[in-house]
N, C-alpha and C positions, 0 to 999 in steps of 0.2 A: 503495498499499498505508499503510495506516496504521500512524503509527512510535509507536501505544500499545500497554505489554507486557499480555500476555497471561497469559501462564504464564510463572512465576518456580520454582526449585529452588535452592534456598540449600546446599551442601557436604552435597549429600545422600551416604549411604554406606549401602549394604547388605549387611550379612553372613550365610551361611547355616550352622548347625551342622552340621559337622561330625564325626565320629570321629577326635577327638585335638586338636578345635580349632574354631576359624570360618575360613570358608572368603570371605575378602570382595572381592566380584564389581563393585563401584563405590564408588569412592575418592577422597572428596568432590569432586562435582561441582556447580558453581553456571552454571548457564544460565535465558538469556531467550528467549522466543519473544513475538513481535510479530503483534499482531492481525494477521492477514491477510496474514501471512510463507507460505512456504512450506520446512520443513527437514528436513535431507536425514543422516540418520546412520548413517555406514558405520567398516567396520570388518571383522577378520576375526574368522570364529565363536569364541563364547567372551567376547570383547570387553566385552560388558557390556550390548550394545546393550538386544536387547529384554528386561532386567531394567529397564532405565534407561525404556524404552517402557510397560512395566507398571507403575511406581510414578508416573510423568506424569498416566497414565489411571487412577490410581486400582485398578487391580488387585490390586496388591500395594502396601503398606506398607514406606518406609524402616526402617533400623536406626534412623539417627536425621539430622538435616536435615530440611527445611521443602517444601514443594510447595504454590505459592501459585496462586489464579484470580484477576485481576482485583484483585490485593492479601487475597484471602480465603483464611488459611491452613487446607487439608484436613485437617492432620497428626494432627489430636485429633480429627475429628469419628466418630460412632459410627459401626458400618459400617451399618445404616438410611440416615441420613442421607449416607452417601458413597453410595449405590447410587444413589439417588434423586438425586445430583450427576449420578452418569456417567450417567444414560438421561438427564437432561435435556442435558444440554453436551456431550458427548463420542462420538463414533461410532466404534467400531474394525474394521478390514479386516485379516482374516490371510492368511498366505500357501495354511493349507489350507481357505480358505473358512469352515469349520463351520457351512453349512448343512444343516438337517433336511432328511434322504433321505425322508423318510415326508409330506413336506409337497410344494405345488408352490411357484412361484416367488413370487405374490403371497403367499400362507402365510408364508412365512418372511420376505418384505420386513412384513410386519403383526406383527410378534410384536412388535419392543421398544413399538410404539403401543397393543398387548394388552395389553401389560404394565403401560402406563403409565396403564389405565385408560379410553383412546378408546374409543368404542364401533366396534363390530365394521364398519359400516359406512362409516365414516367413517376406518379405516385400511385397509381396501378402496380408496376414494379413494384414498386417497393412495399407496399403494401402486401401485395401476394408473397415477396419473399418472407417478411417479419411473422406474418400469420401463418409461414410454413415452420418455420422456428418453434415455434411455439405448439405443431400439432391441429393448425385446423385449415390443414391445405386442403381438406376435403368440406369445408365451412364456408369457402370463399363468399359463396351468393346468398348463404341462408341469413332472414334476419332477424333481428335480435329476439324477436321472440322466438323462434326455434332453436336456437341453445341453450345451453344450461348453463346455470349461476356460472360454475367456473371458467365455465366458454365463455362466457359474457366477460369473467374480469380478466381473461388473457386478451381479447381482444381491447379490452381497454389502455392493457400495458401497452399491446403492440402500437394503439394513438397514441400514448402518451412517446415512445418512441422513435415516431414516424420520419420528427425533423436531428435525428439523432442527435439529443442534449448531452449534456455534460452532467446535471442534474434529473434525478427523480426524486419529485415529492407527491409519497402515499399518505393519504389520510384513512385511516382503517381499511386500509385496502383487502383487510378477509374476514372483516366483521358481518357481511351477511355469508359467507360458506360457511357450510359445514367441515368439523374440524378435519377429513382426509384430504378435503378439498382444499381448506387454509394452506393445509401441509405442503401442497401442491406449487400453490399460488407463492409460496413465502420460497419456496426450492429455489422458482423460475426466478423471481426478482433476486435471490444471491445468486442465482449463475448469473443474470449479467451485467451483477458486480464483479464478479470473477471473471468473466470472458471480456467484457466492454470495458470495466475499470470503471464504470459510472459510478458518482455517489447519488446516496440513497438516504433521505429523511425519513421515517417512516413512522406517523403519529400512532400509536395502539392501542387494547385497554386490555393486551394479551402478554403478557407479560416472558411469558415462554417464549414468544416465539420472536419476542425484542429481543430476549436471553440470546439469538441466533446472533445478533448484529456486534460490530467490532464495539461497538460504545452505547448506552444507553442510560439518560437524564431524565429525571422524573421532576414536572411540574405540580404545583400545590398553590393556589391561590395566585397565579398569577407571576410568580419565584421558579426559579432551578434551586432545588432544594437538597437534590442528591448528583 
């Protein structure tokens, strides 16, 4: 594993405006993630795990503090530049897949490439190769509703990889899966880390799965406590 720093957050704080005041959900988190590292983020519901992941992934902005990738401070980038950076650099995997049911597996994986302006034929070739890697070559033209939960999550992982990102951010990627299927998805993520050197940050309630990662931090009440 390369020891070079990839992601750095400094004194990160996030507050949401509520009636009667502000609710602070991230309270001064400082954290570094090395290139090629697998990092688990654990803690009870409401601890701030998903909010932290969304800020690291530039889907949300912190109230204060900084987020840097390879020393580049993203905090003040305009939305258009931030969206372009996110599309090129970060792949997202969610608990509920967020796949488009009107499209088949191939089309779902192609979407990030098409958004980035890739020619359709090249995007389809890339999607087919990725789906083949995860054992879905026979499911390319199946609609999402025709796939099992594990197959849907593998499609979602392929979609996250479509732009060859340096970082995968996963929010409870096994949360809706049975134990056996969850283990298979976890093994796939670890295999991607080993073979491609992908940096993985994963939010999970499952401390057993988190224990298979290089490092685990625990968040409680918006702070790192372990």
